[in-house]
C-alpha positions as CSV (number, residue, x, y, z in Angstrom):
1,E,0.0,0.0,0.0
2,T,1.8,3.1,-1.2
3,F,-0.7,5.5,0.4
4,Q,0.3,6.2,4.1
5,L,-2.8,6.7,6.1
6,H,-1.4,8.0,9.4
7,P,0.7,10.8,7.9
8,F,-2.3,11.7,5.8
9,A,-4.6,11.7,8.9
10,N,-2.2,14.2,10.5
11,S,-2.3,16.5,7.4
12,L,-6.1,16.1,7.4
13,G,-6.4,17.2,11.0
14,Q,-4.2,20.2,10.5
15,A,-6.2,21.2,7.4
16,L,-9.5,20.9,9.3
17,D,-8.1,23.0,12.1
18,A,-7.2,25.8,9.6
19,G,-10.7,26.9,8.7
20,D,-14.5,26.2,8.4
21,V,-14.9,22.8,6.9
22,A,-18.4,21.2,6.8
23,A,-17.5,17.8,5.6
24,V,-14.8,15.5,4.3
25,Q,-15.7,13.1,1.5
26,L,-13.7,9.9,1.2
27,R,-13.3,8.9,-2.5
28,L,-11.5,5.7,-3.3
29,K,-12.5,4.7,-6.8
30,K,-12.2,1.0,-7.4
31,A,-10.6,0.3,-4.0
32,P,-11.4,-3.0,-2.3
33,D,-13.6,-3.0,0.8
34,E,-10.6,-3.7,3.0
35,A,-8.9,-0.5,1.9
36,W,-12.2,1.5,2.5
37,K,-12.5,0.0,6.0
38,R,-8.9,0.8,6.9
39,A,-9.2,4.4,5.6
40,I,-12.6,4.9,7.5
41,D,-11.1,3.6,10.8
42,V,-8.2,6.0,10.6
43,L,-9.8,9.1,9.0
44,R,-13.4,9.1,10.4
45,P,-12.4,9.9,14.0
46,V,-10.1,12.8,12.8
47,C,-13.2,14.4,11.3
48,Q,-15.9,13.5,13.8
49,W,-13.8,14.6,16.8
50,R,-13.8,18.1,15.1
51,R,-17.5,18.0,14.3
52,V,-16.8,17.7,10.6
53,E,-19.1,15.2,8.8
54,F,-17.3,12.2,7.3
55,L,-19.0,11.2,4.0
56,L,-18.3,8.2,1.7
57,N,-18.4,8.7,-2.1
58,D,-20.5,6.1,-3.8
59,R,-20.4,3.7,-0.9
60,A,-23.7,4.2,0.9
61,D,-23.6,0.5,1.7
62,L,-20.7,1.1,4.2
63,V,-22.0,4.2,6.0
64,A,-24.2,2.8,8.7
65,A,-22.0,-0.1,9.8
66,S,-18.9,2.1,9.9
67,G,-20.4,5.0,11.8
68,C,-20.0,7.5,9.0
69,D,-22.2,10.6,8.7
70,G,-23.5,10.0,5.2
71,A,-22.7,9.4,1.5
72,H,-22.5,11.2,-1.8
73,V,-23.6,9.6,-5.0
74,G,-23.2,10.6,-8.6
75,Q,-25.7,10.0,-11.5
76,E,-23.7,7.0,-12.7
77,D,-23.5,5.5,-9.2
78,M,-26.2,4.0,-7.0
79,P,-29.7,5.7,-7.4
80,A,-30.3,8.4,-4.7
81,R,-33.4,6.6,-3.4
82,E,-31.4,3.4,-2.8
83,A,-28.6,5.4,-1.2
84,R,-31.1,7.1,1.2
85,S,-32.6,3.7,2.2
86,L,-29.1,2.4,3.0
87,V,-27.8,5.4,5.0
88,G,-31.1,5.9,6.9
89,P,-33.3,8.9,7.3
90,S,-31.1,11.1,9.6
91,R,-27.7,10.9,7.8
92,T,-26.4,13.3,5.1
93,L,-27.0,12.3,1.4
94,G,-25.5,14.4,-1.4
95,V,-26.3,13.8,-5.0
96,T,-24.4,15.1,-8.1
97,C,-26.8,16.8,-10.5
98,K,-24.4,18.2,-13.1
99,S,-26.1,21.4,-14.2
100,S,-29.7,20.1,-14.3
101,Q,-32.5,21.5,-12.2
102,D,-34.6,18.4,-13.1
103,L,-32.0,16.0,-11.7
104,A,-31.8,18.2,-8.6
105,D,-35.6,18.1,-8.2
106,R,-35.5,14.3,-8.5
107,A,-32.6,14.0,-6.1
108,V,-34.6,16.0,-3.5
109,R,-37.7,13.9,-4.0
110,D,-35.4,10.8,-3.5
111,G,-34.1,12.1,-0.2
112,A,-31.0,14.3,-1.0
113,S,-29.8,16.5,1.9
114,Y,-27.9,18.7,-0.6
115,V,-27.5,18.8,-4.4
116,A,-24.2,19.2,-6.1
117,F,-23.8,21.2,-9.3
118,G,-20.8,21.4,-11.6
119,A,-18.2,21.1,-12.8
120,F,-17.7,24.9,-12.9
121,F,-14.0,24.8,-13.9
122,P,-11.7,22.2,-15.4
123,S,-10.7,19.7,-12.8
124,T,-7.7,17.4,-12.4
125,S,-9.7,14.7,-10.5
126,K,-12.3,14.1,-13.2
127,Q,-12.8,14.4,-16.9
128,V,-15.0,17.4,-17.5
129,T,-16.9,17.6,-20.8
130,N,-19.4,20.4,-20.2
131,L,-18.7,23.3,-17.7
132,A,-21.7,24.4,-15.7
133,D,-22.7,28.1,-15.5
134,P,-23.0,29.6,-12.0
135,E,-26.5,30.7,-13.0
136,V,-27.6,27.2,-12.1
137,L,-26.7,27.9,-8.5
138,R,-28.7,31.2,-8.6
139,R,-31.8,29.6,-10.0
140,W,-31.6,26.8,-7.5
141,A,-31.2,29.1,-4.5
142,Q,-34.2,31.1,-5.7
143,R,-36.5,28.1,-5.8
144,S,-35.3,25.6,-3.2
145,K,-34.3,25.6,0.5
146,V,-32.2,22.5,-0.1
147,P,-28.5,23.5,0.0
148,S,-26.4,23.4,-3.2
149,C,-22.8,22.4,-3.4
150,A,-20.5,23.7,-6.2
151,I,-18.0,21.2,-7.6
152,G,-15.2,21.1,-10.1
153,G,-11.8,22.9,-10.2
154,I,-12.7,25.3,-7.4
155,T,-9.8,27.3,-5.8
156,A,-9.5,30.3,-3.5
157,A,-8.9,32.4,-6.7
158,N,-12.2,31.4,-8.5
159,L,-14.8,30.7,-5.8
160,A,-16.2,34.1,-5.3
161,P,-18.7,34.1,-8.2
162,L,-20.0,30.7,-7.1
163,V,-20.7,32.0,-3.5
164,R,-22.3,35.1,-4.9
165,A,-24.5,33.0,-7.1
166,G,-25.8,31.1,-4.0
167,A,-23.7,28.0,-3.5
168,S,-24.1,26.8,0.1
169,L,-21.1,24.5,0.0
170,L,-18.0,24.2,-2.1
171,A,-16.4,20.8,-2.8
172,I,-12.7,21.3,-3.2
173,I,-9.9,18.8,-3.7
174,G,-6.9,20.4,-5.6
175,G,-7.5,23.8,-4.1
176,V,-6.6,22.2,-0.7
177,W,-4.4,19.2,-1.4
178,G,-2.6,20.8,-4.3
179,H,-1.9,24.1,-2.6
180,P,1.8,25.0,-3.0
181,D,2.1,25.8,0.7
182,G,0.2,22.7,1.8
183,P,-3.4,21.7,2.7
184,S,-3.7,23.9,5.8
185,A,-2.7,27.0,3.7
186,G,-5.2,25.9,1.1
187,V,-8.0,25.8,3.6
188,R,-6.9,29.2,5.1
189,A,-6.8,30.8,1.6
190,I,-10.3,29.5,0.8
């Protein structure tokens, strides 16, 4: 295993202490269940001790048994309704809705706690074919009380228009973990 969990857990804790973080999402594409369980055991307490929600990407099936706070699913993953039934009624469920109000409406009907729109900028963590317009955030904020999360290539330098448009949450990977001065500086900058 090339990835060292304990040094990463220390960096994560320092990053969470550097600013206002609502949640951490664990995303381990194609990793075996054992790797998920090891990562959850080490990283979940780092977050929950700080009252930061610990969410699993695409793995709603592991949430309840492992004591996590919720899950996030994309359109190509498990259906939101199925994810909601797996995580239970009181945990957080986020659903990626690209730039579609219809997908967001359906996600809310199926039990989403928040809807994620994007990608707004080119991203290094995912292939982005169509960039979303911040207007989708403004339209959603005007018609729904359900929080929206902006995703895709977000950094301290480009987030202002997304916040002004009404994003309740910002999902950020590279802007934190790729920050030249380290993840804590990334969180502080944001």
